[in-house]
C-alpha positions in Angstrom: -0.1 0.1 -0.2 2.9 2.2 0.6 4.6 1.7 -2.3 1.0 2.7 -4.3 1.0 5.6 -2.2 4.6 6.7 -3.3 4.0 6.0 -7.0 0.9 8.1 -6.8 2.6 11.1 -5.0 5.1 10.9 -7.9 2.5 11.1 -10.5 1.0 14.2 -8.7 4.3 15.7 -8.8 5.0 15.2 -11.9 1.7 16.2 -13.7 2.3 19.5 -11.6 5.6 20.3 -13.4 4.3 19.4 -16.6 1.1 21.5 -16.4 3.4 24.4 -15.4 5.7 23.9 -18.2 3.6 23.5 -21.2 0.0 23.4 -22.7 -1.0 20.3 -24.6 -4.0 19.2 -26.3 -6.2 16.8 -24.9 -5.3 13.5 -26.2 -8.5 11.8 -25.8 -11.1 13.9 -27.8 -14.0 14.9 -25.9 -17.4 16.5 -27.0 -17.9 18.7 -24.1 -15.6 21.3 -22.6 -16.0 20.0 -18.7 -17.1 17.3 -16.7 -18.3 17.4 -13.2 -18.2 15.6 -10.3 -20.7 16.1 -7.1 -20.6 13.7 -3.9 -23.7 12.3 -2.4 -23.9 10.7 1.3 -27.0 8.7 2.7 -29.3 10.6 4.7 -28.5 12.0 7.9 -25.1 10.1 7.7 -23.0 13.4 6.4 -19.3 13.8 5.4 -17.3 16.6 4.3 -14.7 16.6 1.3 -11.6 18.3 2.6 -9.0 18.2 0.0 -8.9 16.4 -3.1 -6.2 15.7 -6.2 -6.9 15.0 -9.7 -4.6 13.4 -12.4 -5.8 13.5 -16.2 -5.3 11.0 -19.0 -2.9 13.5 -20.2 -1.1 13.6 -17.2 -1.7 17.1 -15.5 -2.5 17.4 -12.0 -5.0 19.8 -10.3 -5.5 20.5 -6.6 -9.0 21.0 -4.8 -9.1 22.7 -2.0 -12.4 24.6 -2.1 -14.8 21.9 -2.8 -18.8 21.5 -3.1 -20.0 19.3 -0.3 -21.7 16.0 -0.5 -25.7 16.2 -0.2 -27.8 12.8 0.0 -31.4 11.3 0.6 -30.7 7.9 0.3 -32.0 5.4 3.0 -31.1 1.9 3.5 -29.3 1.6 0.4 -28.2 3.6 -2.8 -31.0 5.1 -4.8 -31.0 4.5 -8.4 -31.1 8.1 -9.0 -29.1 9.9 -6.4 -29.2 13.6 -5.3 -26.0 15.0 -4.8 -24.4 18.2 -4.1 -23.3 21.1 -6.2 -21.0 21.1 -8.8 -19.8 25.0 -8.6 -16.3 24.1 -8.0 -16.1 20.2 -8.7 -15.0 20.4 -12.4 -12.1 19.4 -14.6 -11.5 19.8 -18.4 -10.0 16.7 -19.0 -11.1 13.0 -18.8 -10.1 11.8 -15.2 -7.0 8.9 -14.3 -7.0 9.3 -11.0 -8.8 10.9 -8.2 -7.5 11.0 -4.6 -9.4 12.7 -1.9 -9.6 13.4 2.2 -12.8 13.3 3.6 -14.7 13.3 7.0 -17.0 10.9 8.2 -19.0 12.4 10.8 -20.8 9.2 11.3 -17.6 7.1 11.8 -15.7 10.2 13.5 -12.7 9.1 11.1 -10.6 10.6 8.2 -10.6 8.6 5.2 -8.5 8.5 2.1 -10.1 7.4 -1.2 -8.2 6.5 -4.3 -10.2 5.9 -7.5 -8.5 4.7 -10.4 -10.5 5.2 -13.7 -10.7 2.9 -16.7 -11.1 2.8 -20.7 -14.8 1.9 -19.8 -15.0 5.2 -17.9 -13.7 7.4 -20.7 -15.9 5.8 -23.2 -19.0 5.7 -21.4 -18.6 9.7 -20.8 -17.5 10.6 -24.3 -20.4 8.6 -25.9 -23.5 10.4 -26.6 -27.2 9.4 -26.0 -30.2 10.6 -27.0 -31.4 13.8 -24.9 -34.4 12.9 -22.8 -36.4 16.1 -23.7 -35.0 16.3 -27.1 -34.3 12.7 -28.8 -32.8 14.5 -32.0 -30.0 15.7 -29.7 -27.0 14.2 -28.2 -26.5 14.3 -24.2 -23.2 12.8 -22.4 -22.8 11.3 -19.7 -20.5 14.1 -18.0 -21.4 14.2 -14.5 -19.9 11.8 -12.0 -21.3 11.0 -8.5 -19.4 9.8 -5.8 -21.2 8.0 -3.0 -19.8 8.6 0.6 -21.2 6.2 3.4 -20.2 4.3 7.2 -17.4 2.1 6.9 -15.7 4.2 4.6 -17.4 2.8 1.7 -17.4 4.6 -1.7 -19.1 4.0 -4.6 -18.9 5.7 -8.1 -21.5 6.4 -10.9 -22.1 8.2 -13.9 -25.3 10.4 -14.3 -27.5 9.6 -17.3 -30.5 11.8 -17.0 -33.6 10.4 -17.4 -32.5 7.5 -16.5 -30.8 5.5 -13.6 -27.1 6.3 -12.5 -24.7 4.3 -14.2 -22.2 2.0 -11.6 -18.9 2.2 -12.4 -17.8 -1.5 -11.6 -14.5 -1.2 -13.3 -13.1 2.0 -11.4 -10.8 0.6 -8.9 -11.3 1.7 -5.6 -8.9 1.7 -2.2 -9.7 3.8 1.1 -7.8 3.9 4.0 -7.7 5.4 7.5 -5.5 6.0 10.6 -1.9 4.6 10.5 -2.3 4.3 6.6 -3.0 7.9 5.9 0.0 10.1 3.7 -1.8 12.9 1.7 -4.6 13.2 4.3 -3.0 12.6 7.5 -4.1 15.4 10.0 -6.3 17.0 7.1 -9.7 17.5 8.5 -12.3 20.2 9.5 -14.4 18.5 11.7 -14.3 18.0 15.8 -14.7 14.3 16.1 -14.9 14.9 20.0 -17.9 16.6 19.3 -21.2 14.6 19.5 -24.1 14.1 17.1 -26.2 16.3 15.9 -30.0 15.8 16.8 -31.3 14.8 13.3 -28.5 12.6 12.6 -29.2 11.1 16.6 -33.1 10.8 15.9 -32.3 9.2 12.3 -29.8 6.3 13.9 -32.0 5.4 16.7 -33.1 2.2 17.0 -31.0 1.4 13.6 -27.9 -0.9 13.1 -24.9 0.3 12.1 -23.7 0.8 9.3 -27.5 1.8 8.5 -28.2 0.1 5.4 -26.3 -2.1 2.6 -23.7 0.5 0.8 
């Protein structure tokens, strides 16, 4: 795990240097100027994303410190069409290769570090058109990614296809660590885990068994 973390750190460092050095065209042609990522959580089981780094398919690295936060209303399991937070700041121009982010699980009272490794299958889905729901003669694209954050540090990833169920990205490799295995996210938090749960959380988890669903 440590060797993988070091490799990822090197890739992000190299990406930052190349991004400063020159501009290159997008190696995989995309039919859109930007794609977006939004976070979602189960209802009353909040999380906060504190830091995110993205390495794109051209090797450019980006760091996000101002991040649109998760929202969600799923109960017991993820919905077929998940609600999510905004995407005002959560956007990029090139297809994603690796995403690594730090997040506070309020219900677990833990810092998690999650890494997503994307595949050609994801890229193909993002750039392939489908008929627009309102205007079928027009092409629409799956350019919004949903990232679900749940108890036990569980992470799921979908692409949004408007008018249809979200598409689960089964080929995306996801690794999540916490505690002594943290590196990039060590000490990165915006939460006071000594503070008790808010009233709405207490009411929601009353008489329910952790992790409050199948995520």
